[in-house]
C-alpha positions, 0 to 999 in steps of 0.5 A: 454939440458933438465933435467928430473927427473922421466921417463915420456913418451916423444917424443924423438926428443923433448928432444934429436934432434940427437941420438948420440950427444944428446940422448947417451951423456944423457943416458951415465950419471950415474944418468940417466942410474941408473934411467932407470936400476932401472926403468926396474929392472936390476943392471949393471956394467962396463958401457962403452959408445962408445964401441966396440961389435964384429964387432959393434960399440954400444953407450953403454954396460955393464954387467947385474948383477942382473935382477928383472923383474917378481919377484914383 
């Protein structure tokens, strides 16, 4: 799988050919999800993959800790 160093616009299917087996596995890696959370200004904890959310199964869940959007 291709390793990205910073967030850049990409054509998703050129990097991750399959959402569940490629993108979700990439996003679930601590360094990658931390990079995305930093970019959008959110801190999170209790990050889980393949979790339940009510009646749904979801790829990734987390508890938001701090939001910095719009404060800069």
